[in-house]
C-alpha positions in Angstrom: 278.5 -117.8 30.3 279.0 -120.4 33.0 282.3 -122.1 32.0 282.1 -124.7 34.8 278.8 -126.1 33.6 279.0 -129.8 32.7 278.1 -130.2 29.1 278.9 -133.8 28.4 279.1 -137.1 30.2 282.4 -138.9 30.0 282.6 -142.7 30.1 284.5 -144.0 33.0 286.7 -146.3 30.9 287.7 -143.5 28.6 288.7 -141.4 31.6 290.6 -144.3 33.1 292.6 -144.6 29.9 293.4 -140.9 30.1 294.6 -141.3 33.7 296.8 -144.3 32.7 298.4 -142.2 30.0 299.2 -139.4 32.5 299.9 -141.6 35.5 303.5 -140.4 36.0 302.6 -136.8 35.3 299.7 -136.0 37.7 300.2 -132.8 39.6 298.3 -130.9 42.2 297.9 -127.3 41.3 298.6 -124.6 43.9 295.0 -123.5 43.8 293.9 -126.9 45.1 295.7 -126.4 48.4 295.9 -122.6 48.7 292.6 -122.3 50.6 293.5 -125.0 53.2 294.7 -124.5 56.7 298.0 -126.1 57.8 296.0 -128.8 59.7 293.9 -129.5 56.6 297.0 -129.8 54.4 298.1 -132.7 56.5 294.8 -134.5 55.6 294.6 -133.4 52.0 298.2 -133.7 50.9 299.1 -134.3 47.3 299.2 -138.1 47.6 295.7 -138.1 49.1 294.4 -136.0 46.3 296.0 -138.2 43.7 294.9 -141.5 45.3 291.3 -141.5 44.0 292.4 -140.9 40.4 294.9 -143.8 40.6 293.0 -146.3 42.8 289.3 -145.7 42.7 286.5 -145.9 40.2 284.6 -142.6 40.0 280.8 -142.5 40.3 280.5 -140.1 37.3 282.6 -137.8 35.1 281.5 -134.7 33.2 283.3 -132.5 30.8 282.8 -128.8 31.7 282.4 -126.1 29.1 285.9 -124.8 30.0 287.4 -128.2 28.9 288.1 -129.4 32.4 286.8 -132.6 33.9 284.5 -132.8 37.0 285.1 -136.2 38.6 282.9 -137.5 41.4 283.9 -140.1 44.0 281.4 -141.4 46.5 282.2 -141.0 50.1 280.1 -142.0 53.1 277.9 -138.9 53.3 279.1 -136.8 50.4 280.9 -136.8 47.1 284.5 -135.8 46.5 284.5 -133.6 43.4 287.9 -133.2 41.7 288.3 -130.6 38.9 291.0 -131.9 36.5 292.8 -130.1 33.7 294.5 -132.2 31.1 297.2 -131.1 28.6 299.3 -133.4 26.5 300.2 -136.3 28.8 299.9 -134.1 31.9 297.0 -134.1 34.4 296.5 -131.4 37.0 294.2 -131.4 39.9 293.0 -127.9 39.8 290.8 -128.0 42.9 288.5 -130.2 44.9 285.4 -129.8 47.0 283.1 -132.0 49.1 279.6 -131.8 47.8 276.3 -133.4 48.9 275.3 -134.5 45.4 276.3 -134.6 41.8 274.5 -133.8 38.5 272.2 -136.3 36.9 274.4 -137.4 34.0 271.6 -139.3 32.3 269.4 -136.2 32.2 272.4 -134.3 30.8 272.8 -136.8 27.9 269.1 -136.5 27.1 269.1 -132.7 27.1 272.0 -132.8 24.6 
């Protein structure tokens, strides 16, 4: 079973409320930066990974089968996809990836 499959669209306002509740408890997990070179770690430091969550409106958010959120932020030629785990008042950036596209959330809702 694919646990990372997006099963539900999440409304942006509801996700922003969740971010506000966790604002002082947002962490970047080791997995998010383990695969980066030292040069990449200068570009993708913890503050840079937190910045979209705190300052930008995402294009779309989906809840994965494993309970984590897939959050998509539009960039010039790609989307930044953050995978977010949430526990009681704690938010963790599990990992991130640059991707060319994102799932069609409207189709997802209609497939129910």
